[in-house]
C-alpha positions as CSV (number, residue, x, y, z in Angstrom):
1,M,-67.2,90.9,103.9
2,A,-64.7,88.7,104.5
3,Q,-61.3,90.3,104.8
4,Q,-58.1,88.9,102.7
5,H,-54.9,89.3,105.3
6,L,-51.7,89.8,104.2
7,D,-49.4,86.8,105.0
8,P,-47.5,88.0,108.3
9,T,-44.2,86.3,107.7
10,D,-42.7,86.9,103.9
11,P,-41.3,84.0,102.9
12,T,-39.5,85.6,100.1
13,A,-37.5,87.2,102.9
14,D,-34.2,86.3,104.4
15,A,-33.5,86.3,108.2
16,A,-33.5,89.7,109.4
17,T,-32.4,90.8,112.4
18,G,-31.3,94.4,114.1
19,D,-28.1,94.7,111.5
20,A,-30.3,95.0,108.8
21,L,-32.7,97.6,110.4
22,A,-28.8,99.7,111.1
23,G,-28.4,98.8,107.3
24,Y,-31.3,100.0,106.3
25,L,-30.9,103.5,108.7
26,R,-28.0,104.0,107.5
27,A,-29.0,103.8,103.7
28,Q,-31.7,106.2,104.4
29,A,-29.9,108.8,106.0
30,T,-27.2,108.6,103.3
31,E,-29.6,109.2,100.7
32,F,-31.1,112.5,103.2
33,L,-27.6,113.6,103.5
34,R,-27.1,113.8,99.7
35,A,-30.5,115.0,98.8
36,L,-29.4,117.8,101.3
37,R,-26.2,118.7,99.4
38,L,-28.1,118.7,96.1
39,H,-30.6,120.9,97.7
40,R,-28.0,123.5,98.7
41,E,-26.1,123.1,95.6
42,T,-29.3,124.0,93.7
43,G,-29.8,126.9,95.5
44,G,-32.8,125.8,98.1
45,S,-35.5,127.4,95.7
46,S,-38.3,126.1,93.4
47,A,-39.1,129.4,91.7
48,G,-38.7,129.2,88.2
49,G,-38.8,125.7,87.7
50,A,-35.6,124.5,89.4
51,E,-36.1,120.8,88.3
52,G,-32.7,120.4,90.8
53,S,-34.0,122.0,94.1
54,V,-37.9,120.5,93.5
55,D,-36.0,116.8,93.1
56,A,-33.5,117.2,95.7
57,A,-36.7,118.7,98.7
58,R,-38.7,115.1,97.0
59,A,-35.3,113.1,98.1
60,L,-35.6,114.5,101.5
61,R,-39.0,114.3,102.1
62,R,-38.7,110.9,100.6
63,S,-35.9,109.8,102.9
64,A,-37.8,111.9,105.9
65,R,-40.4,109.5,105.6
66,R,-38.8,106.5,105.6
67,I,-36.8,107.4,108.9
68,S,-39.5,108.1,110.5
69,G,-41.7,105.2,109.7
70,T,-39.3,102.6,110.5
71,L,-38.0,104.3,113.7
72,H,-41.8,104.2,114.8
73,T,-42.2,100.6,113.9
74,F,-38.9,98.9,114.9
75,R,-38.7,101.2,118.1
76,P,-38.3,98.7,120.4
77,L,-35.0,98.1,119.3
78,L,-34.1,101.2,118.5
79,D,-32.7,103.7,121.6
80,P,-36.5,105.0,123.2
81,D,-35.2,108.9,123.8
82,W,-33.3,109.3,120.6
83,S,-36.2,107.6,118.6
84,E,-38.9,109.5,120.3
85,E,-37.0,112.9,119.9
86,I,-36.0,112.8,116.4
87,R,-38.8,110.9,114.4
88,P,-41.6,113.9,115.1
89,E,-38.7,116.7,113.5
90,L,-38.7,113.9,110.7
91,A,-42.1,114.3,110.2
92,W,-42.1,118.2,110.3
93,L,-39.7,118.7,108.2
94,S,-41.7,115.8,105.6
95,G,-44.8,117.5,106.3
96,T,-43.5,121.3,105.9
97,L,-41.6,120.7,102.0
98,G,-44.4,118.5,101.3
99,M,-46.6,121.7,101.3
100,E,-45.7,124.0,98.3
101,H,-46.2,121.1,96.0
102,A,-49.6,120.1,97.5
103,Y,-51.2,123.4,97.2
104,E,-49.4,123.7,93.7
105,A,-51.0,120.6,92.6
106,R,-54.3,120.6,93.8
107,L,-54.8,124.1,92.2
108,E,-53.8,122.4,89.0
109,R,-56.3,119.3,89.6
110,L,-59.4,121.6,90.9
111,L,-58.7,124.3,87.4
112,L,-58.6,121.3,84.9
113,A,-61.9,120.4,87.0
114,L,-63.6,123.1,86.1
115,H,-62.7,123.6,82.7
116,R,-64.0,119.8,82.4
117,L,-67.3,120.6,84.3
118,S,-68.1,123.4,82.4
119,G,-66.9,122.6,78.8
120,S,-65.6,126.2,78.4
121,T,-61.6,127.2,77.0
122,A,-61.2,129.4,80.2
123,F,-58.7,127.1,82.1
124,P,-56.4,126.3,79.1
125,A,-54.9,122.7,79.1
126,Q,-51.4,122.6,81.5
127,T,-48.7,119.6,81.3
128,V,-48.6,117.5,83.9
129,T,-45.8,115.7,84.5
130,A,-44.8,112.7,86.7
131,P,-41.1,112.5,87.8
132,A,-39.4,109.6,87.1
133,A,-38.9,106.8,90.1
134,G,-35.8,106.1,91.4
135,P,-34.3,102.5,90.7
136,G,-36.3,99.7,92.2
137,D,-39.0,101.6,93.4
138,P,-42.3,101.8,91.5
139,A,-43.9,101.9,94.5
140,T,-42.5,106.0,95.3
141,A,-43.2,106.7,91.6
142,A,-46.4,105.8,91.6
143,A,-47.2,108.4,95.3
144,R,-45.1,110.9,93.1
145,G,-47.5,110.8,89.9
146,S,-50.7,110.3,92.2
147,R,-50.9,114.0,92.2
148,A,-50.7,114.6,88.6
149,A,-52.2,111.6,87.2
150,G,-55.7,112.6,89.1
151,A,-55.0,116.0,88.2
152,A,-55.0,114.0,84.3
153,R,-58.0,112.6,84.7
154,T,-60.0,115.7,84.7
155,A,-58.8,117.5,81.6
156,A,-61.1,116.0,78.8
157,P,-64.0,117.8,78.2
158,A,-67.3,116.2,79.1
159,P,-69.9,115.7,76.2
160,L,-73.3,117.4,76.3
161,G,-77.0,116.3,77.0
162,P,-78.9,114.7,73.9
163,G,-81.2,116.4,72.3
164,G,-84.8,117.4,73.2
165,P,-86.2,118.9,76.9
166,A,-83.8,117.4,79.2
167,G,-80.7,118.3,76.6
168,R,-81.8,121.8,77.0
169,T,-82.5,121.9,80.9
170,A,-78.4,119.9,80.5
171,T,-77.3,122.6,78.5
172,Q,-78.8,125.8,80.3
173,E,-77.1,124.1,83.8
174,R,-73.5,124.1,81.8
175,G,-74.2,127.9,80.6
176,N,-75.0,128.8,84.6
177,L,-71.7,126.9,85.4
178,T,-69.8,128.7,82.4
179,V,-70.6,131.6,83.8
180,G,-69.9,131.4,86.9
181,A,-66.5,128.4,86.4
182,A,-64.2,131.7,85.4
183,K,-64.7,133.7,88.8
184,A,-64.6,130.5,91.0
185,G,-61.5,129.7,88.6
186,A,-59.9,133.3,89.2
187,L,-61.0,132.7,93.3
188,L,-59.0,129.4,93.5
189,E,-56.2,130.8,92.0
190,R,-55.9,133.9,94.2
191,Q,-56.4,131.6,97.5
192,L,-54.1,128.3,96.3
193,T,-51.5,130.7,94.9
194,L,-51.2,132.6,98.1
195,A,-51.4,129.6,100.2
196,R,-48.7,128.3,98.2
197,T,-46.5,131.4,98.1
198,R,-46.5,130.8,102.0
199,A,-46.0,127.0,102.0
200,H,-42.6,128.1,99.8
201,S,-41.5,131.0,102.0
202,T,-42.0,128.8,105.3
203,A,-40.2,125.9,103.5
204,L,-37.0,128.2,103.0
205,Q,-36.9,129.4,106.5
206,A,-37.5,126.1,107.6
207,L,-34.9,125.3,105.8
208,G,-32.5,128.0,107.4
209,S,-33.5,127.5,110.8
210,S,-31.8,125.7,113.8
211,R,-34.1,123.6,114.2
212,F,-33.6,122.0,111.0
213,H,-29.7,121.9,111.4
214,A,-30.6,120.0,114.2
215,V,-32.4,117.7,112.6
216,A,-29.9,117.6,110.1
217,D,-27.1,117.2,112.5
218,K,-28.9,113.6,114.3
219,V,-29.4,112.5,110.4
220,A,-25.9,112.7,110.0
221,V,-24.7,110.6,113.5
222,L,-27.2,108.3,112.0
223,A,-25.4,107.5,108.8
224,S,-22.6,106.3,110.9
225,E,-24.1,105.3,114.0
226,V,-27.8,103.7,114.8
227,P,-28.4,103.4,118.4
228,L,-29.6,100.2,118.8
229,T,-30.6,98.6,122.4
230,P,-28.3,95.8,123.3
231,A,-30.6,93.4,122.4
232,A,-31.4,94.4,119.0
233,S,-28.5,93.2,116.8
234,A,-29.4,89.2,117.2
235,A,-33.3,90.6,117.3
236,D,-35.7,89.1,114.5
237,L,-37.7,92.2,112.8
238,H,-40.6,89.9,111.6
239,P,-42.9,90.2,114.7
240,L,-42.4,93.5,114.6
241,A,-42.8,93.9,110.8
242,A,-46.1,91.5,111.2
243,A,-47.1,93.7,113.7
244,A,-47.4,96.5,111.4
245,E,-49.2,94.2,109.2
246,E,-51.6,93.6,111.1
247,R,-52.3,97.3,112.3
248,L,-53.2,97.8,108.6
249,T,-55.1,94.6,107.9
250,D,-57.3,96.0,111.2
251,A,-57.8,99.7,110.2
252,V,-58.9,98.4,106.8
253,T,-60.9,95.7,108.3
254,A,-63.1,98.6,109.8
255,L,-63.5,100.7,106.5
256,P,-67.1,100.6,105.3
257,L,-65.9,98.8,102.4
258,V,-69.3,98.1,101.6
259,T,-70.4,101.2,101.4
260,A,-67.4,101.6,99.1
261,G,-68.7,99.4,97.0
262,H,-71.7,101.4,95.8
263,P,-70.9,104.0,93.2
264,Y,-72.6,106.7,94.9
265,N,-72.4,107.6,98.7
266,A,-75.1,111.2,98.9
267,E,-74.1,110.7,103.2
268,A,-70.4,112.2,102.2
269,L,-71.8,115.2,100.1
270,V,-74.0,116.6,103.1
271,H,-71.0,117.6,105.7
272,G,-69.4,119.2,102.6
273,L,-72.2,121.6,101.8
274,S,-73.1,122.5,105.3
275,P,-71.3,125.8,106.7
276,D,-68.6,123.0,109.0
277,P,-64.9,123.9,108.2
278,S,-63.7,121.0,110.0
279,P,-62.6,117.7,107.9
280,H,-64.8,115.3,106.5
281,P,-65.4,113.0,109.4
282,Q,-65.8,109.8,106.5
283,D,-62.2,110.8,105.2
284,G,-60.0,110.5,108.5
285,P,-60.2,106.7,108.9
286,W,-58.7,106.5,105.8
287,H,-56.3,108.7,105.4
288,Q,-55.1,106.5,108.6
289,V,-55.0,103.5,106.5
290,R,-53.1,105.2,104.2
291,L,-50.2,106.2,106.3
292,L,-50.5,102.3,107.8
293,L,-49.9,101.4,104.0
294,R,-47.1,103.1,103.9
295,L,-45.3,102.1,107.2
296,H,-46.2,98.5,106.2
297,R,-44.0,99.2,102.6
298,Y,-40.9,100.4,104.6
299,A,-40.6,97.6,107.0
300,R,-41.1,95.4,103.9
301,E,-38.1,97.4,102.6
302,V,-36.1,96.6,105.9
303,L,-37.0,93.1,105.3
304,H,-35.3,92.8,101.9
305,A,-33.2,95.1,102.8
306,G,-33.9,97.9,100.5
307,A,-34.8,95.8,97.6
308,A,-38.3,94.1,98.5
309,P,-40.1,92.6,95.7
310,V,-43.2,94.8,94.4
311,D,-46.6,94.0,95.7
312,V,-48.7,94.6,92.8
313,R,-52.1,94.3,95.4
314,L,-50.3,97.2,97.8
315,L,-49.2,99.1,94.8
316,T,-53.3,99.3,93.5
317,A,-54.0,100.0,96.5
318,G,-51.4,102.9,97.8
319,Q,-52.7,104.6,93.9
320,A,-56.3,104.2,94.9
321,L,-55.6,106.1,98.5
322,N,-53.4,108.6,97.2
323,R,-56.1,109.8,94.5
324,H,-58.3,109.5,97.9
325,R,-56.2,111.8,100.1
326,D,-56.3,114.5,97.0
327,A,-59.4,114.6,95.7
328,S,-61.1,114.8,99.2
329,E,-58.5,117.8,99.5
330,A,-59.4,119.3,96.5
331,A,-63.0,119.5,97.9
332,A,-62.4,120.3,101.1
333,A,-60.5,123.4,99.2
334,A,-63.6,124.3,97.1
335,A,-65.9,124.2,100.1
336,Q,-63.2,126.8,101.9
337,A,-63.3,128.8,98.8
338,A,-67.8,128.5,98.2
339,R,-67.0,130.1,102.3
340,T,-65.7,133.3,101.0
341,P,-67.9,136.7,101.8
342,R,-70.3,138.1,98.9
343,I,-68.9,136.4,95.9
344,T,-71.9,136.0,93.4
345,P,-74.4,133.4,93.9
346,A,-72.7,131.9,89.9
347,T,-69.4,131.6,91.6
348,A,-70.9,129.9,94.9
349,Y,-73.1,127.7,92.4
350,A,-69.7,126.6,90.2
351,L,-67.7,125.7,93.4
352,G,-70.7,123.7,94.5
353,V,-70.7,121.8,91.4
354,L,-67.0,121.4,92.0
355,H,-67.4,120.3,95.3
356,A,-69.4,118.0,94.7
357,D,-67.4,116.2,91.3
358,Q,-64.5,115.8,93.5
359,R,-66.2,114.2,96.2
360,H,-67.6,111.9,93.7
361,E,-64.1,111.4,92.9
362,V,-63.6,110.4,96.6
363,E,-66.0,107.5,96.1
364,A,-63.9,106.6,93.1
365,A,-61.2,106.8,94.7
366,R,-62.6,104.6,97.4
367,F,-64.6,102.0,95.1
368,A,-61.0,101.6,93.4
369,F,-59.5,100.4,96.6
370,Q,-62.3,98.3,97.5
371,Q,-61.5,96.1,94.3
372,A,-57.6,96.0,94.6
373,W,-57.9,94.8,98.5
374,Q,-60.1,92.5,97.9
375,K,-57.6,90.6,95.2
376,R,-55.4,88.1,95.9
377,P,-51.7,89.4,96.8
378,V,-49.6,89.2,94.1
379,S,-45.9,90.3,93.9
380,A,-43.8,91.3,91.2
381,P,-40.3,90.7,90.4
């Protein structure tokens, strides 16, 4: 299947040099420090629904990801020792701060899916809200709301089968699922709530550690002084941004988009139903494409001084990959819960159905990405 590659030379971008790179990094460092101050003012705890603290942690992660990704893409123009020292620390910080929200959204997604699959009232509908995006950053808004959107899509109960023998069989299966759904939901809630609590404690410890303070000090220096190489100020940024595009298109080309064009991929279910707890082998390349797409978006922001026009194709593809990530992680959580010793057969059955449902969500997200990627790039003002 022929792939449509991104235009490596963006005609809407002005000439960009190392000065533009320095300006972008200083702006992101300033955003990081502003979010850190807000996080400290709000008490640094998301317990009790402290919205300000949640927004501050999200802003910290957003700035840390952009700084780290930009350092990766444009590393030939930066001091190599400094860049290689701070980049993994920023990745550590972003990952640590994101775990609590990830577990919370995963639990909500799985409980809503159980409610939909069983048709029971055991799991009350939960309100899912997506935080508002920052000005001029709809792509970030889509990424922020992706977990909530994926969970909300599963909220409506599916209708029962028609009458007759087939309908009675479907009703019996739904009854068997309902019997184990409550216990499966309780098991998932115990496991993921415990994981969320540990992630919250880990995040608090990280924000109070000397390791974090060292990162904050480096970012504070970055806000005023960017360690560029001597030749960076006159260097053109477009070749490095084009290289990021090329890595993305090569990774997409290697994806099984023909398989993703089919509605059912039975091979994807085999691994998850096995006792092997390792990540699904089909998911890794898709997760890598998601990361490369993020790096490409950040490179476009640098070229456009933080005000890149919205590429509808990239935005839609990114939303599909976010849904893919969420469903993949939810399926893994269901499979892990099903490996719990001494659970009842009804509970194991409910978790197996839940796992299969989330793997189908993975396939649906791959299909959506395949459809989005084949479209011609369209930029919105």
